[in-house]
C-alpha atoms as an extended CHARMM CRD file, in Angstrom:
* protein
*
       218  EXT
         1         1  UNK       CA             -0.0110000000      -89.1780000000       37.4650000000  PROA      1               0.0000000000
         2         2  UNK       CA             -2.0900000000      -92.2570000000       37.6460000000  PROA      2               0.0000000000
         3         3  UNK       CA             -5.8800000000      -92.2750000000       37.3880000000  PROA      3               0.0000000000
         4         4  UNK       CA             -6.8080000000      -92.5640000000       41.0610000000  PROA      4               0.0000000000
         5         5  UNK       CA             -4.6960000000      -89.6450000000       41.6320000000  PROA      5               0.0000000000
         6         6  UNK       CA             -6.0390000000      -87.7720000000       38.7270000000  PROA      6               0.0000000000
         7         7  UNK       CA             -9.5960000000      -88.3850000000       39.8590000000  PROA      7               0.0000000000
         8         8  UNK       CA             -8.7340000000      -87.2020000000       43.3730000000  PROA      8               0.0000000000
         9         9  UNK       CA             -7.2580000000      -83.8100000000       42.1400000000  PROA      9               0.0000000000
        10        10  UNK       CA            -10.2730000000      -83.3300000000       40.0020000000  PROA      10              0.0000000000
        11        11  UNK       CA            -12.4810000000      -83.7760000000       43.0660000000  PROA      11              0.0000000000
        12        12  UNK       CA            -10.1620000000      -81.2980000000       45.0750000000  PROA      12              0.0000000000
        13        13  UNK       CA            -10.6070000000      -78.8920000000       42.1650000000  PROA      13              0.0000000000
        14        14  UNK       CA            -14.3220000000      -78.8300000000       42.4390000000  PROA      14              0.0000000000
        15        15  UNK       CA            -14.2270000000      -77.0120000000       45.8350000000  PROA      15              0.0000000000
        16        16  UNK       CA            -11.6070000000      -74.0650000000       44.6740000000  PROA      16              0.0000000000
        17        17  UNK       CA            -11.2980000000      -71.4530000000       42.1340000000  PROA      17              0.0000000000
        18        18  UNK       CA             -9.2160000000      -72.4530000000       39.1690000000  PROA      18              0.0000000000
        19        19  UNK       CA             -6.3750000000      -69.6420000000       39.8980000000  PROA      19              0.0000000000
        20        20  UNK       CA             -5.9950000000      -70.6520000000       43.7120000000  PROA      20              0.0000000000
        21        21  UNK       CA             -6.0230000000      -74.4910000000       42.3810000000  PROA      21              0.0000000000
        22        22  UNK       CA             -3.1880000000      -73.4180000000       40.1100000000  PROA      22              0.0000000000
        23        23  UNK       CA             -1.0950000000      -71.8130000000       42.5980000000  PROA      23              0.0000000000
        24        24  UNK       CA             -1.5380000000      -74.7240000000       45.0970000000  PROA      24              0.0000000000
        25        25  UNK       CA             -0.1970000000      -77.2870000000       42.7080000000  PROA      25              0.0000000000
        26        26  UNK       CA              2.4170000000      -75.3770000000       41.4700000000  PROA      26              0.0000000000
        27        27  UNK       CA              3.6950000000      -75.2130000000       44.8990000000  PROA      27              0.0000000000
        28        28  UNK       CA              3.2920000000      -78.8760000000       45.6530000000  PROA      28              0.0000000000
        29        29  UNK       CA              0.3520000000      -78.1500000000       48.1300000000  PROA      29              0.0000000000
        30        30  UNK       CA             -3.3370000000      -79.6520000000       48.1960000000  PROA      30              0.0000000000
        31        31  UNK       CA             -5.6020000000      -76.7930000000       46.9540000000  PROA      31              0.0000000000
        32        32  UNK       CA             -7.6800000000      -74.9110000000       49.8040000000  PROA      32              0.0000000000
        33        33  UNK       CA            -11.2690000000      -76.2000000000       50.7990000000  PROA      33              0.0000000000
        34        34  UNK       CA            -13.7220000000      -73.3080000000       51.1310000000  PROA      34              0.0000000000
        35        35  UNK       CA            -16.0400000000      -74.7700000000       53.6910000000  PROA      35              0.0000000000
        36        36  UNK       CA            -19.7670000000      -74.3810000000       53.6730000000  PROA      36              0.0000000000
        37        37  UNK       CA            -21.2930000000      -72.2660000000       56.2940000000  PROA      37              0.0000000000
        38        38  UNK       CA            -21.7600000000      -74.6610000000       59.2200000000  PROA      38              0.0000000000
        39        39  UNK       CA            -25.0190000000      -75.9440000000       59.7950000000  PROA      39              0.0000000000
        40        40  UNK       CA            -25.9530000000      -75.4340000000       63.6870000000  PROA      40              0.0000000000
        41        41  UNK       CA            -29.4760000000      -76.4500000000       64.0610000000  PROA      41              0.0000000000
        42        42  UNK       CA            -28.8270000000      -79.9560000000       65.3900000000  PROA      42              0.0000000000
        43        43  UNK       CA            -31.9190000000      -81.2090000000       67.3940000000  PROA      43              0.0000000000
        44        44  UNK       CA            -29.5040000000      -83.1330000000       69.8590000000  PROA      44              0.0000000000
        45        45  UNK       CA            -29.2370000000      -81.6160000000       73.5000000000  PROA      45              0.0000000000
        46        46  UNK       CA            -26.0940000000      -81.6680000000       75.6610000000  PROA      46              0.0000000000
        47        47  UNK       CA            -27.4570000000      -84.1940000000       77.9640000000  PROA      47              0.0000000000
        48        48  UNK       CA            -28.2120000000      -86.6310000000       74.8750000000  PROA      48              0.0000000000
        49        49  UNK       CA            -24.5710000000      -85.9490000000       73.7810000000  PROA      49              0.0000000000
        50        50  UNK       CA            -22.9570000000      -86.6560000000       77.0390000000  PROA      50              0.0000000000
        51        51  UNK       CA            -24.7560000000      -89.7960000000       77.0810000000  PROA      51              0.0000000000
        52        52  UNK       CA            -23.7510000000      -91.0200000000       73.7620000000  PROA      52              0.0000000000
        53        53  UNK       CA            -20.2410000000      -89.6270000000       74.1270000000  PROA      53              0.0000000000
        54        54  UNK       CA            -17.5460000000      -92.6970000000       73.6540000000  PROA      54              0.0000000000
        55        55  UNK       CA            -14.4950000000      -93.6110000000       71.8650000000  PROA      55              0.0000000000
        56        56  UNK       CA            -14.4820000000      -96.0480000000       68.9800000000  PROA      56              0.0000000000
        57        57  UNK       CA            -11.5910000000      -97.7560000000       66.9140000000  PROA      57              0.0000000000
        58        58  UNK       CA            -13.6840000000      -98.8120000000       64.0360000000  PROA      58              0.0000000000
        59        59  UNK       CA            -14.3770000000      -96.5700000000       61.1130000000  PROA      59              0.0000000000
        60        60  UNK       CA            -15.9280000000      -96.5720000000       57.7520000000  PROA      60              0.0000000000
        61        61  UNK       CA            -13.3230000000      -95.5510000000       55.0300000000  PROA      61              0.0000000000
        62        62  UNK       CA            -15.9490000000      -93.4850000000       53.3000000000  PROA      62              0.0000000000
        63        63  UNK       CA            -15.0050000000      -89.9290000000       53.2820000000  PROA      63              0.0000000000
        64        64  UNK       CA            -16.8730000000      -87.5370000000       55.2510000000  PROA      64              0.0000000000
        65        65  UNK       CA            -19.2900000000      -85.1160000000       53.2800000000  PROA      65              0.0000000000
        66        66  UNK       CA            -17.9800000000      -81.4860000000       52.7900000000  PROA      66              0.0000000000
        67        67  UNK       CA            -20.7340000000      -80.2030000000       55.1210000000  PROA      67              0.0000000000
        68        68  UNK       CA            -20.0600000000      -82.7550000000       58.0290000000  PROA      68              0.0000000000
        69        69  UNK       CA            -16.4380000000      -81.6460000000       57.8400000000  PROA      69              0.0000000000
        70        70  UNK       CA            -17.4970000000      -77.9980000000       58.0920000000  PROA      70              0.0000000000
        71        71  UNK       CA            -19.6670000000      -78.6040000000       60.9930000000  PROA      71              0.0000000000
        72        72  UNK       CA            -17.2410000000      -80.6550000000       62.8080000000  PROA      72              0.0000000000
        73        73  UNK       CA            -14.2110000000      -78.0090000000       62.3020000000  PROA      73              0.0000000000
        74        74  UNK       CA            -16.7460000000      -75.1390000000       63.4200000000  PROA      74              0.0000000000
        75        75  UNK       CA            -17.5150000000      -77.4060000000       66.5210000000  PROA      75              0.0000000000
        76        76  UNK       CA            -13.8640000000      -78.2790000000       67.4220000000  PROA      76              0.0000000000
        77        77  UNK       CA            -12.5760000000      -74.6410000000       67.1540000000  PROA      77              0.0000000000
        78        78  UNK       CA            -14.3930000000      -72.4530000000       65.0160000000  PROA      78              0.0000000000
        79        79  UNK       CA            -15.2250000000      -68.5190000000       65.7370000000  PROA      79              0.0000000000
        80        80  UNK       CA            -18.5910000000      -68.3870000000       67.8920000000  PROA      80              0.0000000000
        81        81  UNK       CA            -18.5060000000      -64.6390000000       68.5360000000  PROA      81              0.0000000000
        82        82  UNK       CA            -17.7430000000      -61.3460000000       66.4890000000  PROA      82              0.0000000000
        83        83  UNK       CA            -14.5200000000      -60.7370000000       68.5070000000  PROA      83              0.0000000000
        84        84  UNK       CA            -12.8820000000      -63.8430000000       66.9110000000  PROA      84              0.0000000000
        85        85  UNK       CA            -13.1800000000      -65.9520000000       70.0370000000  PROA      85              0.0000000000
        86        86  UNK       CA            -13.6660000000      -69.7810000000       69.6080000000  PROA      86              0.0000000000
        87        87  UNK       CA            -15.7590000000      -72.4770000000       70.6460000000  PROA      87              0.0000000000
        88        88  UNK       CA            -12.9710000000      -73.8450000000       72.6640000000  PROA      88              0.0000000000
        89        89  UNK       CA            -11.4670000000      -71.9050000000       75.5410000000  PROA      89              0.0000000000
        90        90  UNK       CA             -8.0940000000      -70.7600000000       75.5120000000  PROA      90              0.0000000000
        91        91  UNK       CA             -5.5640000000      -69.6380000000       78.1970000000  PROA      91              0.0000000000
        92        92  UNK       CA             -5.2500000000      -65.7780000000       77.8740000000  PROA      92              0.0000000000
        93        93  UNK       CA             -6.7510000000      -66.0400000000       74.5260000000  PROA      93              0.0000000000
        94        94  UNK       CA             -3.6570000000      -67.1620000000       72.9060000000  PROA      94              0.0000000000
        95        95  UNK       CA             -5.3680000000      -69.2670000000       70.3870000000  PROA      95              0.0000000000
        96        96  UNK       CA             -2.2950000000      -71.2630000000       70.3500000000  PROA      96              0.0000000000
        97        97  UNK       CA             -3.8210000000      -74.5470000000       69.1610000000  PROA      97              0.0000000000
        98        98  UNK       CA             -3.8630000000      -75.0430000000       65.5600000000  PROA      98              0.0000000000
        99        99  UNK       CA             -6.4090000000      -78.0010000000       64.0330000000  PROA      99              0.0000000000
       100       100  UNK       CA             -4.6680000000      -79.9020000000       61.1690000000  PROA      100             0.0000000000
       101       101  UNK       CA             -6.7850000000      -82.1630000000       59.0460000000  PROA      101             0.0000000000
       102       102  UNK       CA             -5.1800000000      -85.1170000000       57.4930000000  PROA      102             0.0000000000
       103       103  UNK       CA             -7.4180000000      -86.2490000000       54.7540000000  PROA      103             0.0000000000
       104       104  UNK       CA             -6.5180000000      -88.8040000000       51.8010000000  PROA      104             0.0000000000
       105       105  UNK       CA             -5.5750000000      -86.2100000000       49.2300000000  PROA      105             0.0000000000
       106       106  UNK       CA             -3.4880000000      -84.0330000000       51.9060000000  PROA      106             0.0000000000
       107       107  UNK       CA             -2.9130000000      -82.4180000000       55.1200000000  PROA      107             0.0000000000
       108       108  UNK       CA             -4.6110000000      -78.9390000000       55.9020000000  PROA      108             0.0000000000
       109       109  UNK       CA             -4.8770000000      -76.4130000000       58.6160000000  PROA      109             0.0000000000
       110       110  UNK       CA             -8.3890000000      -75.0590000000       59.8940000000  PROA      110             0.0000000000
       111       111  UNK       CA             -8.5230000000      -71.5150000000       59.4080000000  PROA      111             0.0000000000
       112       112  UNK       CA            -11.0290000000      -70.4180000000       62.0920000000  PROA      112             0.0000000000
       113       113  UNK       CA            -11.4340000000      -66.9030000000       60.8670000000  PROA      113             0.0000000000
       114       114  UNK       CA            -12.0450000000      -67.7350000000       57.1130000000  PROA      114             0.0000000000
       115       115  UNK       CA            -13.7000000000      -70.9940000000       57.9500000000  PROA      115             0.0000000000
       116       116  UNK       CA            -11.6950000000      -72.8680000000       55.5110000000  PROA      116             0.0000000000
       117       117  UNK       CA             -8.6720000000      -75.4110000000       54.9720000000  PROA      117             0.0000000000
       118       118  UNK       CA             -5.6660000000      -74.4230000000       53.8410000000  PROA      118             0.0000000000
       119       119  UNK       CA             -3.0480000000      -76.7020000000       52.1750000000  PROA      119             0.0000000000
       120       120  UNK       CA             -0.1440000000      -77.6670000000       53.9380000000  PROA      120             0.0000000000
       121       121  UNK       CA              1.1980000000      -80.9630000000       52.3470000000  PROA      121             0.0000000000
       122       122  UNK       CA             -0.0630000000      -83.0610000000       49.3220000000  PROA      122             0.0000000000
       123       123  UNK       CA             -0.3600000000      -86.8360000000       49.7220000000  PROA      123             0.0000000000
       124       124  UNK       CA             -1.7240000000      -89.3440000000       51.9260000000  PROA      124             0.0000000000
       125       125  UNK       CA             -0.3520000000      -88.7450000000       55.8000000000  PROA      125             0.0000000000
       126       126  UNK       CA             -3.1720000000      -90.5790000000       57.4250000000  PROA      126             0.0000000000
       127       127  UNK       CA             -0.8340000000      -93.2570000000       58.7000000000  PROA      127             0.0000000000
       128       128  UNK       CA              1.7780000000      -91.1140000000       59.8640000000  PROA      128             0.0000000000
       129       129  UNK       CA             -0.6460000000      -89.8310000000       62.7270000000  PROA      129             0.0000000000
       130       130  UNK       CA             -0.6010000000      -92.4630000000       64.8950000000  PROA      130             0.0000000000
       131       131  UNK       CA              0.3950000000      -96.3050000000       65.4490000000  PROA      131             0.0000000000
       132       132  UNK       CA             -2.6640000000      -97.8810000000       65.3940000000  PROA      132             0.0000000000
       133       133  UNK       CA             -3.7360000000      -99.7250000000       62.2420000000  PROA      133             0.0000000000
       134       134  UNK       CA             -7.1840000000      -97.9490000000       61.8460000000  PROA      134             0.0000000000
       135       135  UNK       CA             -5.7060000000      -94.4410000000       61.3440000000  PROA      135             0.0000000000
       136       136  UNK       CA             -4.5690000000      -95.1640000000       57.8170000000  PROA      136             0.0000000000
       137       137  UNK       CA             -7.9660000000      -95.9420000000       56.5950000000  PROA      137             0.0000000000
       138       138  UNK       CA            -10.2790000000      -93.9500000000       58.5550000000  PROA      138             0.0000000000
       139       139  UNK       CA            -11.6200000000      -90.8230000000       56.5710000000  PROA      139             0.0000000000
       140       140  UNK       CA            -10.0110000000      -88.2680000000       58.8240000000  PROA      140             0.0000000000
       141       141  UNK       CA             -7.3320000000      -87.6060000000       61.3770000000  PROA      141             0.0000000000
       142       142  UNK       CA             -7.1640000000      -84.5320000000       63.1900000000  PROA      142             0.0000000000
       143       143  UNK       CA             -3.8430000000      -83.4580000000       64.7070000000  PROA      143             0.0000000000
       144       144  UNK       CA             -3.7410000000      -80.6060000000       67.6160000000  PROA      144             0.0000000000
       145       145  UNK       CA             -0.5360000000      -78.8210000000       67.2530000000  PROA      145             0.0000000000
       146       146  UNK       CA              0.4520000000      -75.7820000000       69.9110000000  PROA      146             0.0000000000
       147       147  UNK       CA              2.2920000000      -72.9410000000       68.1630000000  PROA      147             0.0000000000
       148       148  UNK       CA              4.3590000000      -71.7410000000       71.2190000000  PROA      148             0.0000000000
       149       149  UNK       CA              5.4190000000      -68.4970000000       69.3460000000  PROA      149             0.0000000000
       150       150  UNK       CA              1.7480000000      -67.3740000000       70.1580000000  PROA      150             0.0000000000
       151       151  UNK       CA              2.2320000000      -67.8150000000       74.0790000000  PROA      151             0.0000000000
       152       152  UNK       CA              3.9470000000      -64.8780000000       75.0040000000  PROA      152             0.0000000000
       153       153  UNK       CA              4.9590000000      -64.2350000000       78.7680000000  PROA      153             0.0000000000
       154       154  UNK       CA              4.3360000000      -67.9160000000       79.5470000000  PROA      154             0.0000000000
       155       155  UNK       CA              6.9770000000      -70.0110000000       81.6680000000  PROA      155             0.0000000000
       156       156  UNK       CA              7.7360000000      -73.2350000000       79.9400000000  PROA      156             0.0000000000
       157       157  UNK       CA              5.9150000000      -75.0380000000       82.5680000000  PROA      157             0.0000000000
       158       158  UNK       CA              2.6070000000      -73.0580000000       81.9950000000  PROA      158             0.0000000000
       159       159  UNK       CA              3.1280000000      -73.0380000000       78.4560000000  PROA      159             0.0000000000
       160       160  UNK       CA              3.1610000000      -77.0740000000       78.3170000000  PROA      160             0.0000000000
       161       161  UNK       CA              0.1230000000      -77.4080000000       80.8810000000  PROA      161             0.0000000000
       162       162  UNK       CA             -2.0350000000      -74.6000000000       79.2490000000  PROA      162             0.0000000000
       163       163  UNK       CA             -1.3050000000      -75.9300000000       75.6660000000  PROA      163             0.0000000000
       164       164  UNK       CA             -2.1620000000      -79.3210000000       76.7560000000  PROA      164             0.0000000000
       165       165  UNK       CA             -5.5580000000      -78.1910000000       78.4560000000  PROA      165             0.0000000000
       166       166  UNK       CA             -6.6410000000      -76.1770000000       75.5670000000  PROA      166             0.0000000000
       167       167  UNK       CA             -5.6620000000      -79.4390000000       73.2640000000  PROA      167             0.0000000000
       168       168  UNK       CA             -8.0310000000      -81.1870000000       75.5260000000  PROA      168             0.0000000000
       169       169  UNK       CA            -10.9710000000      -78.8180000000       75.2440000000  PROA      169             0.0000000000
       170       170  UNK       CA            -10.9340000000      -79.0020000000       71.4070000000  PROA      170             0.0000000000
       171       171  UNK       CA            -10.8190000000      -82.7590000000       71.4850000000  PROA      171             0.0000000000
       172       172  UNK       CA            -13.9130000000      -82.5810000000       73.8380000000  PROA      172             0.0000000000
       173       173  UNK       CA            -15.7470000000      -80.4560000000       71.5930000000  PROA      173             0.0000000000
       174       174  UNK       CA            -15.2440000000      -83.0840000000       68.8290000000  PROA      174             0.0000000000
       175       175  UNK       CA            -16.3080000000      -85.9360000000       71.0110000000  PROA      175             0.0000000000
       176       176  UNK       CA            -19.6280000000      -83.9840000000       71.6830000000  PROA      176             0.0000000000
       177       177  UNK       CA            -20.0910000000      -82.9320000000       68.2870000000  PROA      177             0.0000000000
       178       178  UNK       CA            -19.5960000000      -86.6380000000       66.6530000000  PROA      178             0.0000000000
       179       179  UNK       CA            -21.9400000000      -87.8550000000       69.6340000000  PROA      179             0.0000000000
       180       180  UNK       CA            -24.6820000000      -85.4830000000       68.7950000000  PROA      180             0.0000000000
       181       181  UNK       CA            -24.3920000000      -86.2700000000       64.9510000000  PROA      181             0.0000000000
       182       182  UNK       CA            -23.8100000000      -89.8760000000       64.7780000000  PROA      182             0.0000000000
       183       183  UNK       CA            -19.8740000000      -89.7480000000       63.9070000000  PROA      183             0.0000000000
       184       184  UNK       CA            -17.5180000000      -92.1170000000       65.3790000000  PROA      184             0.0000000000
       185       185  UNK       CA            -14.3740000000      -90.8910000000       67.0840000000  PROA      185             0.0000000000
       186       186  UNK       CA            -11.3210000000      -91.5610000000       69.4900000000  PROA      186             0.0000000000
       187       187  UNK       CA             -8.5480000000      -89.1500000000       70.8180000000  PROA      187             0.0000000000
       188       188  UNK       CA             -5.1390000000      -90.8080000000       70.6140000000  PROA      188             0.0000000000
       189       189  UNK       CA             -1.9440000000      -89.8900000000       72.3950000000  PROA      189             0.0000000000
       190       190  UNK       CA              0.1240000000      -92.5010000000       70.7890000000  PROA      190             0.0000000000
       191       191  UNK       CA              2.1410000000      -90.7160000000       67.8690000000  PROA      191             0.0000000000
       192       192  UNK       CA              5.3340000000      -90.7170000000       66.4450000000  PROA      192             0.0000000000
       193       193  UNK       CA              5.6410000000      -86.9130000000       67.2220000000  PROA      193             0.0000000000
       194       194  UNK       CA              9.1540000000      -86.1470000000       65.4200000000  PROA      194             0.0000000000
       195       195  UNK       CA              8.1610000000      -88.2130000000       62.4020000000  PROA      195             0.0000000000
       196       196  UNK       CA              4.8800000000      -86.3910000000       62.0290000000  PROA      196             0.0000000000
       197       197  UNK       CA              6.0870000000      -83.1000000000       62.5970000000  PROA      197             0.0000000000
       198       198  UNK       CA              8.7310000000      -83.4680000000       59.9130000000  PROA      198             0.0000000000
       199       199  UNK       CA              5.8940000000      -84.7500000000       57.5590000000  PROA      199             0.0000000000
       200       200  UNK       CA              4.0610000000      -81.6190000000       58.2370000000  PROA      200             0.0000000000
       201       201  UNK       CA              6.7550000000      -79.2120000000       58.0650000000  PROA      201             0.0000000000
       202       202  UNK       CA              6.3000000000      -77.9290000000       61.5810000000  PROA      202             0.0000000000
       203       203  UNK       CA              8.8170000000      -75.4030000000       63.0900000000  PROA      203             0.0000000000
       204       204  UNK       CA             10.5740000000      -76.1440000000       66.3930000000  PROA      204             0.0000000000
       205       205  UNK       CA              8.3720000000      -73.9890000000       68.2510000000  PROA      205             0.0000000000
       206       206  UNK       CA              5.2660000000      -75.9950000000       67.1840000000  PROA      206             0.0000000000
       207       207  UNK       CA              4.5440000000      -79.3380000000       69.1830000000  PROA      207             0.0000000000
       208       208  UNK       CA              2.1180000000      -82.1530000000       68.3080000000  PROA      208             0.0000000000
       209       209  UNK       CA              0.0120000000      -82.7430000000       71.4470000000  PROA      209             0.0000000000
       210       210  UNK       CA             -2.9600000000      -85.2250000000       70.3050000000  PROA      210             0.0000000000
       211       211  UNK       CA             -4.4740000000      -86.7240000000       67.2660000000  PROA      211             0.0000000000
       212       212  UNK       CA             -7.9840000000      -87.6770000000       66.8490000000  PROA      212             0.0000000000
       213       213  UNK       CA             -9.5790000000      -89.8350000000       64.5230000000  PROA      213             0.0000000000
       214       214  UNK       CA            -13.1500000000      -89.4890000000       62.9110000000  PROA      214             0.0000000000
       215       215  UNK       CA            -15.4120000000      -91.2530000000       60.5430000000  PROA      215             0.0000000000
       216       216  UNK       CA            -18.7160000000      -92.7050000000       59.9680000000  PROA      216             0.0000000000
       217       217  UNK       CA            -19.3370000000      -95.9120000000       62.1160000000  PROA      217             0.0000000000
       218       218  UNK       CA            -18.3620000000      -99.1520000000       60.5360000000  PROA      218             0.0000000000
């Protein structure tokens, strides 16, 4: 392990209990990240966020603070009610959209119930999340994955339509939160889906719909 990798690993270990980290390392996964409680006291209004909403394609390479990552993921598709429902609407409450967070040190999936990131694949997969040059250097790429196994009773046509709409709702939540908090973002459809699905270890009944880059303005 080189010095830079060792430093990144040490940084990840600071967020998790030693036993959890040891198990993750043994399995070849990045350690889980227990996120701080989201801070929901933004002074921004909905109107101001709508006025500021835009797409950006230049990002600072600086990593997002853990608190900013926590707030962003809660806004994207976090639990906002005691019954487990989310900030983004979901057809028949299937909650079929998983939000994958691809960071420099690994790929994670957001666990809304625990408000945590669960390790999926170790290593830097950012470049695999899109075809544009900026995705490899931006600190965070979100990948919206539909799990069709949760959409019981849906025809193939309805399944595709509902999943696409639900992913778009999550993406718009991210856009508005970024606009309200001074972050830059852009949603992207240009993704080599088969290659990324293989890299993330997705099943045949999971489909990548969209990706979205997030970071500080350059």
